[in-house]
C-alpha positions as CSV (number, residue, x, y, z in Angstrom):
1,M,-19.1,1.6,-26.7
2,R,-17.6,-1.1,-24.5
3,R,-18.2,-4.7,-25.2
4,S,-19.9,-6.5,-22.4
5,Y,-18.2,-9.5,-20.8
6,I,-19.9,-12.6,-19.4
7,S,-18.3,-14.0,-16.3
8,K,-16.7,-17.4,-17.0
9,V,-14.3,-19.8,-15.4
10,R,-10.9,-19.0,-16.7
11,T,-7.3,-19.8,-16.1
12,I,-5.1,-16.8,-15.7
13,T,-1.3,-17.0,-16.3
14,G,1.1,-14.3,-15.6
15,Q,3.4,-12.5,-13.1
16,V,2.4,-11.3,-9.7
17,T,2.8,-7.5,-9.8
18,S,1.2,-6.5,-6.5
19,L,0.9,-8.0,-3.0
20,K,-1.4,-6.7,-0.3
21,S,-2.1,-8.0,3.2
22,E,-3.2,-6.0,6.2
23,H,-1.9,-8.3,8.9
24,N,1.0,-10.7,9.1
25,P,0.8,-12.7,5.8
26,A,2.9,-15.5,7.2
27,D,0.4,-16.3,9.9
28,L,-1.3,-19.3,8.2
29,L,-3.9,-19.5,10.9
30,D,-5.2,-15.9,10.5
31,F,-8.2,-16.0,8.1
32,S,-9.6,-12.6,9.3
33,S,-7.5,-10.6,6.9
34,P,-7.7,-10.9,3.1
35,R,-4.5,-11.5,1.2
36,E,-4.8,-10.0,-2.2
37,I,-2.5,-10.2,-5.3
38,V,-2.6,-8.7,-8.7
39,I,-1.6,-10.9,-11.7
40,E,-0.7,-9.2,-14.9
41,G,-1.1,-11.8,-17.6
42,N,-3.6,-13.3,-19.9
43,S,-6.4,-15.9,-20.2
44,D,-7.9,-17.9,-23.0
45,E,-9.5,-15.0,-24.8
46,L,-8.0,-12.0,-23.1
47,T,-4.5,-10.7,-23.3
48,S,-2.7,-8.2,-21.2
49,I,-5.1,-7.9,-18.3
50,K,-4.6,-7.2,-14.6
51,V,-6.6,-9.4,-12.3
52,K,-7.1,-9.1,-8.5
53,V,-7.3,-12.4,-6.6
54,V,-7.9,-13.0,-2.9
55,L,-5.9,-16.0,-1.8
56,S,-5.7,-18.4,1.1
57,P,-2.7,-17.9,3.4
58,T,-0.8,-20.8,1.9
59,D,-1.3,-19.7,-1.7
60,Y,-0.4,-16.1,-0.7
61,I,3.0,-17.3,0.6
62,L,3.5,-19.1,-2.8
63,A,2.6,-15.8,-4.6
64,V,5.2,-13.9,-2.5
65,E,7.9,-16.4,-3.5
66,A,6.8,-16.2,-7.2
67,H,6.9,-12.4,-7.0
68,K,10.4,-12.5,-5.5
69,S,11.8,-14.8,-8.2
70,G,9.8,-13.4,-11.1
71,S,8.2,-16.7,-11.8
72,L,4.9,-17.1,-13.7
73,V,1.8,-18.2,-11.8
74,S,-1.3,-19.9,-13.0
75,I,-4.7,-19.9,-11.2
76,T,-8.3,-20.8,-12.2
77,G,-11.4,-19.1,-11.0
78,L,-14.5,-17.1,-12.1
79,L,-13.2,-14.1,-14.1
80,E,-15.5,-11.1,-13.6
81,R,-15.4,-7.6,-15.0
82,R,-15.7,-5.1,-12.2
83,Q,-16.2,-1.4,-12.3
84,R,-12.4,-0.8,-11.9
85,G,-10.9,-3.8,-13.6
86,W,-10.9,-7.6,-13.4
87,S,-11.4,-9.9,-10.4
88,L,-11.0,-13.7,-10.0
89,S,-13.4,-15.2,-7.5
90,D,-13.5,-18.8,-6.2
91,P,-9.8,-19.3,-7.1
92,S,-8.4,-22.8,-7.2
93,V,-4.9,-23.7,-6.0
94,L,-2.2,-21.4,-7.2
95,S,0.6,-23.0,-9.2
96,V,4.0,-21.6,-9.8
97,R,6.0,-22.2,-12.9
98,P,9.8,-22.3,-12.2
99,S,11.7,-19.3,-13.6
100,T,14.1,-20.0,-16.4
């Protein structure tokens, strides 16, 4: 039997493993199209999870750069268990850790 998970505000740290945007992701004025990423990483209590996050245009550009360089990212939001995985809603500003 699966353990239930209560949604909580969490910080997720890991690598960007997937990028998705239906329109031009560089168009910072286009808010009509969601820009979604997947972070494979961990949070306070959970390890090795994949989390979908919908980002602002500015944060999406940062995520693209982090993905290219293999840098770790960190973002805080409400971590929720969905039918098909994890989702982070109401994300705060994405931060990128320089790659070493």
